[in-house]
VOBAMAR-771707 format. One record per residue: y, x, z of N, C-alpha, C in turn. Coordinates in Angstrom, 1 decimal. Last residue first. Layout:
BEGIN
n_c2 n_c1 n_c3 ca_c2 ca_c1 ca_c3 c_c2 c_c1 c_c3
Y X Z Y X Z Y X Z
...
//
This chain:
BEGIN
n_c2 n_c1 n_c3 ca_c2 ca_c1 ca_c3 c_c2 c_c1 c_c3
-9.3 -39.7 75.0 -9.4 -40.1 73.6 -9.9 -41.5 73.5
-9.4 -38.2 77.3 -8.2 -38.9 77.0 -8.2 -39.3 75.5
-11.6 -35.5 76.4 -11.0 -36.4 77.3 -9.8 -37.1 76.8
-13.5 -33.8 75.2 -12.8 -34.8 74.4 -12.3 -35.9 75.3
-14.8 -31.7 76.1 -15.1 -32.9 76.8 -14.5 -34.1 76.1
-13.6 -29.7 74.7 -15.0 -29.9 74.4 -15.5 -31.2 75.2
-10.8 -29.2 73.3 -11.2 -30.0 74.5 -12.7 -30.4 74.2
-9.2 -26.2 72.3 -10.0 -27.3 72.1 -10.4 -28.0 73.4
-7.9 -23.9 73.0 -7.1 -25.0 72.6 -7.8 -26.3 72.3
-9.9 -22.0 73.3 -9.3 -22.6 74.5 -8.4 -23.8 74.2
-10.4 -20.9 70.9 -11.2 -22.1 71.2 -10.7 -22.7 72.5
-9.0 -18.6 70.7 -8.3 -19.8 70.3 -9.1 -21.0 70.6
-9.3 -16.2 73.4 -10.0 -17.1 72.4 -9.2 -18.3 72.0
-6.4 -14.1 73.9 -7.6 -14.9 74.3 -8.1 -15.8 73.2
-4.9 -12.5 71.3 -5.2 -12.4 72.7 -6.5 -13.2 73.0
-3.6 -12.7 68.9 -4.5 -11.5 69.1 -4.9 -11.4 70.5
-3.3 -15.8 67.1 -2.9 -14.8 68.1 -3.9 -13.7 68.1
-2.3 -18.6 65.2 -3.0 -17.4 65.3 -2.4 -16.6 66.5
-2.5 -21.8 63.5 -2.0 -21.0 64.6 -2.9 -19.7 64.7
-1.5 -24.2 61.3 -2.4 -23.0 61.5 -1.7 -22.1 62.5
-1.4 -27.6 61.0 -0.8 -26.5 61.6 -1.8 -25.4 61.7
-1.3 -29.8 58.1 -2.0 -29.0 59.1 -1.0 -28.0 59.8
-0.8 -33.2 57.0 -0.8 -31.7 56.8 -1.6 -31.0 57.9
0.3 -36.2 55.6 -0.7 -35.5 56.3 -0.7 -34.0 56.0
3.6 -37.5 56.2 2.7 -36.8 55.3 1.6 -36.1 56.1
5.6 -39.0 57.4 4.2 -39.4 57.7 3.2 -38.7 56.7
8.0 -37.8 57.0 7.6 -38.9 56.1 6.2 -39.3 56.2
6.7 -34.6 58.1 7.8 -35.5 57.8 7.4 -36.6 56.9
3.3 -34.6 59.2 4.5 -34.0 58.9 5.6 -35.0 58.6
0.7 -34.5 61.4 1.4 -35.4 60.6 2.8 -34.9 60.4
-2.3 -32.4 61.4 -0.9 -32.7 61.7 -0.3 -33.8 60.9
-5.1 -30.6 62.7 -4.5 -31.6 61.8 -3.1 -32.0 62.3
-5.2 -27.1 63.2 -5.1 -28.5 63.8 -4.5 -29.4 62.7
-6.9 -24.2 63.4 -6.3 -25.1 62.4 -6.3 -26.5 63.1
-6.7 -20.9 64.7 -6.9 -22.4 65.0 -6.2 -23.2 63.9
-8.0 -17.7 65.2 -7.3 -18.6 64.3 -7.7 -20.0 64.7
-7.6 -14.4 66.6 -8.1 -15.8 66.8 -7.3 -16.7 65.9
-8.3 -11.0 66.1 -7.6 -12.2 65.7 -8.3 -13.5 66.0
-9.4 -8.6 66.6 -8.9 -9.3 67.7 -8.2 -10.6 67.4
-10.1 -7.6 64.1 -11.2 -7.9 65.0 -10.7 -8.6 66.3
-7.7 -7.0 62.9 -8.4 -8.3 62.6 -9.5 -8.6 63.5
-5.4 -5.2 63.4 -6.5 -5.5 64.4 -7.2 -6.9 64.1
-3.3 -6.4 61.1 -3.4 -5.6 62.2 -4.6 -6.1 63.1
-2.6 -8.1 59.1 -3.8 -7.3 58.9 -4.1 -6.4 60.0
-0.3 -9.3 59.9 -1.5 -10.1 59.8 -2.7 -9.3 59.6
2.3 -8.5 60.5 1.2 -7.7 61.1 -0.1 -8.4 60.9
3.3 -11.8 60.0 3.7 -10.4 60.3 2.6 -9.6 61.0
1.5 -13.7 57.7 1.8 -13.4 59.1 2.2 -12.0 59.4
0.7 -13.6 55.0 2.1 -14.0 55.4 2.4 -13.7 56.9
-1.8 -12.5 54.4 -0.7 -12.3 53.5 0.7 -12.6 54.1
-3.5 -13.2 56.5 -3.3 -11.8 56.1 -2.1 -11.6 55.3
-3.1 -16.0 56.6 -2.9 -15.2 57.8 -2.6 -13.8 57.4
-3.9 -16.8 54.1 -2.5 -17.1 54.5 -2.2 -16.3 55.7
-6.6 -16.0 54.2 -5.7 -15.4 53.2 -4.3 -15.6 53.6
-7.5 -17.9 56.0 -7.4 -16.5 56.4 -6.6 -15.7 55.5
-7.2 -20.2 54.4 -6.6 -20.1 55.7 -6.5 -18.6 56.1
-6.5 -21.2 51.5 -7.3 -20.0 52.0 -6.7 -19.7 53.3
-6.7 -24.4 50.2 -6.0 -23.5 51.1 -7.0 -22.4 51.6
-7.8 -26.5 48.8 -7.2 -25.4 48.0 -6.5 -24.4 48.9
-9.0 -28.1 50.8 -9.8 -27.7 49.6 -9.1 -26.6 48.8
-8.0 -29.2 53.1 -8.1 -27.8 53.0 -8.8 -27.3 51.8
-5.6 -31.9 52.7 -6.9 -31.4 53.1 -6.9 -29.9 52.9
-2.9 -32.4 52.2 -3.7 -33.4 52.9 -5.1 -33.0 53.4
-0.4 -30.0 53.0 -1.5 -30.4 52.2 -2.3 -31.5 52.9
1.6 -28.1 54.1 1.9 -29.4 53.6 0.9 -29.8 52.6
1.2 -26.3 56.9 0.6 -26.5 55.6 0.8 -27.9 55.1
3.1 -24.3 59.0 2.7 -25.6 58.6 2.3 -25.6 57.2
2.2 -21.7 61.4 2.8 -22.1 60.1 2.3 -23.5 59.8
2.7 -19.7 64.4 2.4 -21.0 63.7 2.9 -21.1 62.3
1.5 -17.6 67.0 2.3 -17.8 65.8 1.8 -19.1 65.1
1.6 -18.0 70.6 0.9 -18.2 69.3 2.0 -18.0 68.2
0.9 -17.0 74.0 1.8 -17.2 72.9 1.0 -17.3 71.5
-0.8 -18.9 76.6 -0.8 -17.8 75.6 0.2 -18.1 74.5
-1.2 -21.0 78.3 -0.8 -19.7 78.9 -0.8 -18.6 77.9
-1.6 -23.1 76.6 -2.7 -22.7 77.4 -2.5 -21.3 77.9
1.0 -22.0 74.7 -0.1 -23.0 74.7 -1.3 -22.4 75.5
4.5 -21.9 74.9 3.3 -21.3 75.3 2.2 -22.3 75.3
6.7 -22.6 72.2 6.1 -23.1 73.5 4.8 -22.3 73.7
7.5 -21.8 69.7 8.4 -21.7 70.8 7.9 -22.1 72.2
5.6 -19.6 67.7 5.7 -21.0 68.3 6.5 -20.9 69.5
7.1 -17.6 65.3 6.6 -17.7 66.7 6.7 -19.1 67.1
6.0 -18.3 61.9 7.1 -18.1 62.9 6.5 -18.2 64.3
5.2 -18.5 58.5 4.8 -18.1 59.9 6.1 -17.9 60.7
6.8 -21.2 56.7 6.2 -19.9 56.8 5.9 -19.6 58.3
6.1 -24.7 56.2 6.9 -23.7 56.8 6.2 -22.4 56.9
6.4 -28.0 55.3 5.7 -26.8 55.0 6.6 -25.6 55.4
7.9 -29.7 58.1 7.7 -29.5 56.6 6.9 -28.2 56.5
8.1 -29.7 60.8 7.8 -31.0 60.1 7.6 -30.9 58.6
6.8 -27.4 63.2 7.6 -27.7 62.0 7.2 -29.0 61.3
6.2 -28.6 66.6 5.8 -28.0 65.4 6.7 -28.3 64.2
7.0 -30.0 68.9 7.6 -28.7 68.6 7.2 -28.1 67.3
5.6 -32.4 69.1 7.0 -32.4 69.5 7.7 -31.1 69.0
3.0 -31.8 68.2 3.7 -32.9 67.6 5.2 -32.9 67.9
2.3 -29.7 70.0 2.5 -29.5 68.5 3.3 -30.6 67.9
2.1 -31.2 72.4 3.1 -30.1 72.2 3.4 -29.7 70.8
0.0 -32.9 71.8 1.4 -33.5 72.1 2.4 -32.4 71.9
-2.1 -31.1 71.5 -1.7 -32.1 70.4 -0.3 -32.6 70.6
-2.1 -29.9 74.0 -1.8 -29.1 72.8 -1.4 -30.0 71.7
-3.0 -32.1 75.5 -1.7 -31.5 75.8 -1.2 -30.6 74.7
-5.5 -32.6 74.4 -4.4 -33.6 74.4 -3.1 -33.0 74.6
-7.2 -30.2 72.5 -6.7 -30.6 73.8 -5.5 -31.6 73.6
-9.0 -31.5 69.8 -7.9 -30.7 70.2 -7.5 -31.1 71.6
-12.5 -31.9 69.4 -11.2 -32.5 69.7 -10.2 -31.4 70.1
-14.0 -29.6 66.9 -14.0 -30.5 68.1 -12.6 -31.1 68.3
-15.7 -27.0 65.7 -15.1 -28.3 65.2 -15.1 -29.2 66.4
-15.6 -23.6 65.2 -15.8 -24.6 66.1 -15.1 -25.9 65.7
-17.2 -21.6 62.8 -15.9 -22.4 63.1 -16.3 -23.6 64.0
-18.4 -18.4 62.6 -18.7 -19.8 62.9 -17.4 -20.5 63.3
-20.0 -15.4 61.6 -18.8 -16.3 61.5 -19.2 -17.7 61.7
-22.0 -13.8 63.9 -22.0 -14.6 62.6 -20.8 -15.5 62.6
-22.5 -12.8 66.4 -22.0 -11.9 65.4 -22.2 -12.5 64.0
-21.4 -14.7 69.2 -22.3 -14.5 68.1 -21.7 -13.6 67.1
-19.4 -15.2 71.0 -20.7 -14.9 71.6 -21.7 -14.5 70.5
-16.0 -13.9 70.9 -17.1 -14.7 70.4 -18.4 -14.3 71.0
-14.1 -12.1 71.7 -14.1 -13.3 72.4 -15.4 -14.2 72.0
-14.1 -9.9 70.0 -14.2 -9.6 71.5 -14.4 -10.9 72.3
-13.7 -11.1 67.5 -15.0 -10.4 67.8 -15.1 -10.2 69.3
-12.1 -14.3 68.1 -12.1 -12.9 67.7 -13.5 -12.3 68.0
-13.0 -17.6 67.0 -12.7 -16.6 68.0 -12.8 -15.2 67.4
-11.8 -20.4 65.3 -12.6 -19.2 65.2 -12.1 -18.1 66.2
-11.5 -23.9 65.2 -11.2 -22.6 65.9 -12.2 -21.6 65.6
-9.9 -26.9 64.6 -11.0 -26.0 64.1 -10.6 -24.6 64.7
-9.3 -30.2 66.0 -9.0 -28.8 65.8 -10.2 -28.0 65.3
-7.9 -33.5 66.1 -9.0 -32.6 65.7 -8.5 -31.1 65.5
-5.8 -35.1 66.4 -6.6 -34.9 67.5 -7.8 -34.0 67.3
-4.4 -35.5 64.1 -3.8 -34.5 65.0 -4.7 -34.3 66.2
-5.7 -37.5 62.8 -6.0 -36.2 62.4 -5.5 -35.1 63.3
-7.0 -39.9 65.2 -6.0 -39.4 64.4 -6.2 -37.9 64.0
-10.5 -41.0 65.0 -9.4 -40.2 65.7 -8.3 -39.9 64.7
-12.8 -43.7 65.4 -12.0 -42.8 64.6 -10.9 -42.1 65.4
-15.7 -43.7 67.5 -14.5 -44.2 67.0 -13.7 -43.2 66.2
-17.9 -42.4 68.7 -18.0 -43.9 68.3 -16.7 -44.5 67.9
-18.2 -39.8 69.3 -17.3 -40.6 70.1 -17.5 -42.1 69.9
-19.8 -39.0 67.2 -20.3 -38.8 68.6 -19.5 -39.6 69.6
-18.1 -39.6 65.1 -19.4 -40.4 65.2 -19.9 -40.2 66.6
-16.2 -37.7 65.4 -15.8 -39.1 65.6 -17.1 -40.0 65.8
-17.7 -35.5 64.7 -17.1 -35.6 66.0 -16.7 -37.0 66.4
-18.2 -36.1 62.1 -19.3 -36.0 63.0 -18.8 -36.1 64.4
-15.7 -35.9 60.9 -16.3 -37.2 61.0 -17.5 -37.2 61.9
-15.2 -33.2 60.8 -14.6 -34.0 61.9 -15.2 -35.4 62.0
-16.2 -32.0 58.6 -17.2 -32.3 59.7 -16.5 -33.0 60.8
-14.0 -31.5 57.0 -14.8 -32.7 56.7 -15.8 -33.0 57.8
-13.4 -29.0 58.2 -12.5 -30.1 58.4 -13.2 -31.5 58.0
-15.5 -27.5 57.2 -15.4 -27.7 58.7 -14.5 -28.9 59.0
-15.0 -27.4 54.5 -16.2 -28.0 55.0 -16.1 -28.4 56.5
-12.6 -25.9 54.6 -12.6 -27.3 54.1 -13.8 -28.0 54.6
-13.6 -23.5 55.6 -12.6 -24.3 56.4 -12.5 -25.7 55.9
-15.2 -22.6 53.5 -15.8 -23.0 54.8 -14.9 -23.8 55.7
-13.5 -21.8 51.5 -14.2 -23.1 51.4 -14.9 -23.6 52.7
-12.8 -19.2 52.2 -11.8 -20.3 52.3 -12.5 -21.7 52.3
-15.0 -17.8 51.4 -14.7 -17.9 52.9 -13.8 -19.1 53.1
-14.7 -17.9 48.7 -15.9 -18.5 49.3 -15.7 -18.7 50.8
-12.4 -16.4 48.5 -12.3 -17.8 48.1 -13.5 -18.5 48.7
-12.1 -14.2 51.5 -12.4 -14.5 50.1 -12.3 -16.0 49.8
-12.0 -13.5 54.1 -10.7 -13.7 53.4 -10.9 -14.1 52.0
-14.6 -13.1 54.8 -13.9 -14.2 55.4 -12.6 -14.5 54.8
-15.2 -10.7 53.6 -15.8 -11.9 53.0 -15.1 -13.2 53.6
-14.0 -8.7 55.2 -13.3 -9.1 54.0 -13.9 -10.4 53.3
-14.3 -9.5 58.7 -15.0 -9.2 57.4 -14.1 -9.6 56.2
-12.9 -10.4 60.8 -12.6 -9.1 60.4 -13.3 -8.7 59.1
-14.0 -12.9 61.4 -12.7 -12.9 60.6 -12.3 -11.5 60.2
-17.5 -12.0 60.9 -16.4 -12.7 61.6 -15.1 -12.6 60.8
-19.8 -11.4 59.4 -19.8 -11.1 60.8 -18.7 -11.9 61.5
-21.9 -13.2 57.3 -20.5 -12.8 57.5 -20.2 -12.6 58.9
-24.5 -13.8 55.3 -24.1 -13.0 56.5 -22.7 -12.6 56.4
-24.7 -17.2 54.2 -24.6 -15.8 54.0 -24.2 -15.1 55.2
-24.2 -19.7 55.3 -25.6 -19.2 55.2 -25.7 -17.7 54.9
-21.5 -20.0 57.6 -22.0 -19.8 56.3 -23.5 -19.4 56.4
-21.1 -22.8 59.9 -21.3 -21.4 59.7 -21.8 -21.2 58.3
-19.7 -24.9 62.2 -19.9 -24.8 60.8 -20.0 -23.3 60.5
-20.6 -26.9 65.0 -20.3 -25.5 64.5 -20.6 -25.4 63.1
-19.2 -29.5 67.1 -20.1 -29.0 66.0 -19.6 -27.6 65.6
-18.9 -31.3 70.1 -18.6 -30.1 69.4 -19.7 -29.9 68.3
-19.2 -33.4 71.9 -18.7 -33.7 70.6 -18.5 -32.5 69.7
-20.6 -32.4 74.2 -20.9 -33.7 73.7 -20.4 -33.9 72.2
-22.0 -29.1 74.3 -20.9 -30.0 74.5 -21.1 -31.3 73.7
-24.3 -27.6 73.9 -23.5 -27.4 75.2 -22.5 -28.5 75.4
-25.4 -27.6 71.5 -26.2 -28.2 72.5 -25.4 -28.2 73.9
-23.6 -28.6 68.6 -23.6 -27.7 69.8 -24.5 -28.3 70.9
-25.0 -29.0 65.5 -24.5 -29.7 66.7 -24.7 -28.8 67.9
-24.1 -27.3 62.6 -25.0 -27.4 63.8 -24.3 -28.1 64.9
-24.2 -26.9 59.2 -23.5 -27.6 60.3 -24.5 -27.8 61.4
-24.1 -24.2 57.0 -24.9 -25.0 57.9 -24.0 -25.6 58.9
-23.4 -23.4 53.5 -23.1 -23.5 54.9 -24.1 -24.4 55.7
-22.6 -21.2 50.8 -23.4 -22.2 51.4 -23.0 -22.3 52.9
-20.8 -19.4 49.6 -21.8 -18.9 50.6 -22.9 -19.9 51.0
-20.5 -19.7 46.0 -20.2 -20.1 47.4 -21.2 -19.5 48.3
-21.1 -19.1 43.4 -20.3 -18.2 44.1 -19.9 -18.6 45.5
-22.8 -21.3 42.6 -21.6 -21.0 41.9 -20.6 -20.2 42.8
-24.3 -21.9 45.9 -24.3 -22.1 44.4 -22.9 -21.7 43.9
-26.2 -22.2 48.9 -25.2 -21.5 48.0 -25.4 -21.8 46.5
-26.7 -25.5 50.3 -27.2 -24.3 49.8 -26.2 -23.6 48.9
-25.8 -27.0 53.2 -25.3 -26.9 51.8 -25.8 -25.5 51.3
-27.1 -28.9 55.7 -27.2 -27.6 55.1 -26.7 -27.8 53.6
-26.7 -30.5 58.9 -26.6 -30.5 57.4 -26.7 -29.1 56.9
-27.8 -30.0 61.5 -27.4 -31.4 61.1 -27.3 -31.5 59.5
-30.7 -27.9 62.0 -29.3 -28.2 61.8 -29.0 -29.6 61.4
-33.4 -27.3 62.2 -32.7 -28.0 63.4 -31.2 -28.1 63.2
-33.3 -29.7 59.5 -33.7 -29.4 60.9 -33.9 -27.9 61.1
-32.8 -30.5 56.9 -32.0 -29.4 57.4 -32.3 -29.0 58.9
-35.5 -30.8 54.5 -34.8 -31.3 55.7 -34.0 -30.1 56.3
-37.1 -29.9 52.5 -36.1 -30.9 52.2 -35.4 -31.5 53.4
-38.9 -27.9 52.8 -39.3 -29.2 53.3 -38.3 -30.3 53.0
-37.8 -25.6 51.6 -39.2 -25.8 51.5 -39.6 -27.3 51.9
-35.0 -25.7 51.9 -35.6 -25.3 50.6 -37.0 -25.8 50.5
-34.7 -26.4 54.6 -34.1 -27.2 53.5 -34.7 -27.0 52.2
-36.0 -24.4 55.9 -36.6 -25.7 56.0 -36.0 -26.7 54.9
-34.3 -22.3 55.3 -35.7 -22.2 54.8 -36.3 -23.6 54.8
-31.9 -23.0 56.5 -31.9 -22.8 55.1 -33.3 -22.9 54.5
-32.8 -23.0 59.2 -32.3 -24.3 58.6 -32.3 -24.2 57.0
-33.3 -20.3 59.6 -34.4 -21.3 59.7 -34.0 -22.6 59.0
-30.8 -19.2 59.3 -31.8 -18.9 58.3 -33.0 -19.8 58.4
-29.5 -20.4 61.5 -29.1 -20.7 60.2 -30.1 -20.4 59.1
-31.0 -19.1 63.6 -31.0 -20.5 63.4 -30.6 -21.0 62.0
-30.2 -16.4 63.2 -31.6 -16.8 63.1 -31.8 -18.3 62.9
-27.4 -16.7 63.8 -27.9 -16.2 62.5 -29.3 -16.6 62.2
-27.5 -17.5 66.5 -27.0 -18.3 65.5 -27.4 -18.0 64.1
-28.7 -15.1 67.7 -29.4 -16.4 67.7 -28.8 -17.4 66.7
-27.5 -12.7 68.0 -28.1 -13.0 66.6 -28.8 -14.4 66.6
-26.9 -12.3 70.5 -25.8 -12.4 69.6 -26.2 -12.7 68.2
-29.4 -11.9 71.7 -28.6 -13.1 72.0 -27.5 -13.4 71.0
-30.0 -9.3 70.8 -30.7 -10.4 70.3 -30.0 -11.7 70.5
-28.1 -7.8 72.4 -28.0 -7.8 70.9 -28.8 -9.0 70.3
-29.2 -8.4 74.9 -27.8 -8.8 74.6 -27.6 -8.8 73.1
-31.7 -7.1 74.7 -31.6 -8.6 74.9 -30.2 -9.1 74.5
-30.9 -4.4 74.4 -31.6 -5.1 73.3 -31.6 -6.6 73.4
-29.7 -4.0 76.9 -28.9 -3.9 75.6 -29.6 -4.6 74.5
-31.9 -4.3 78.5 -30.8 -5.2 78.7 -29.9 -5.2 77.4
-33.5 -2.2 77.7 -34.0 -3.6 77.5 -32.8 -4.6 77.6
-31.9 0.0 78.4 -32.2 -0.2 77.0 -32.7 -1.7 76.8
-31.8 -0.3 81.2 -30.6 -0.4 80.4 -30.9 -0.7 79.0
-34.6 0.0 81.7 -33.9 -1.2 82.1 -32.6 -1.4 81.3
-35.0 2.7 80.9 -35.7 1.6 80.2 -35.0 0.2 80.5
-33.3 4.0 82.8 -33.0 4.1 81.3 -33.7 3.0 80.5
-34.6 3.4 85.1 -33.2 2.9 84.9 -32.9 2.9 83.4
-36.9 4.8 84.8 -37.0 3.3 84.9 -35.6 2.7 84.7
-35.9 7.4 84.7 -36.6 6.8 83.5 -36.6 5.3 83.6
//
């Protein structure tokens, strides 16, 4: 009986830990509505006109990392809500949050130095969709610049292993993410894109394409966490 109680208590605590982000977001939304302050979040955008609304949170674990999450309950990339137009707008808000990373560093960064990452259900620590915003690993940035497509291109296997993992890549010839449905592009265009969505990891990296046009690289795999491509210490910047 004692062992049964201990196992139940451990499971309950693990479940509680996976809800910490959701509880924090709800607190931020409440303080925004009632007190006009986003605390303990950095920023809160309340839902309106069919949007989820979002909260931007400074990671307590890393110097430059921020996390962007919807105020509405969205479990992860496997949720149909993540593929919706409202879900697409979260990536645009996350890209704009790169300015917060730069503020932590005290200097501007090239767009290619910033990455956005969402981990799969098996790799994430929270059961609330959240986009990590931080510096891209310098080695990953260099590899993408040398080997990534230079014009808008459909999904293709990336020819170089990144952090010991293979990825698929596509190039988006757009200066921002306001009109791009990142997860929609994965589902619609990536071969087997709808396969095992709970195992999907997605990374968006700023890029400079042909003729110095600003764009993005979208990368995806079904293996280890895409967050591994980020550099939370923001070294060599």
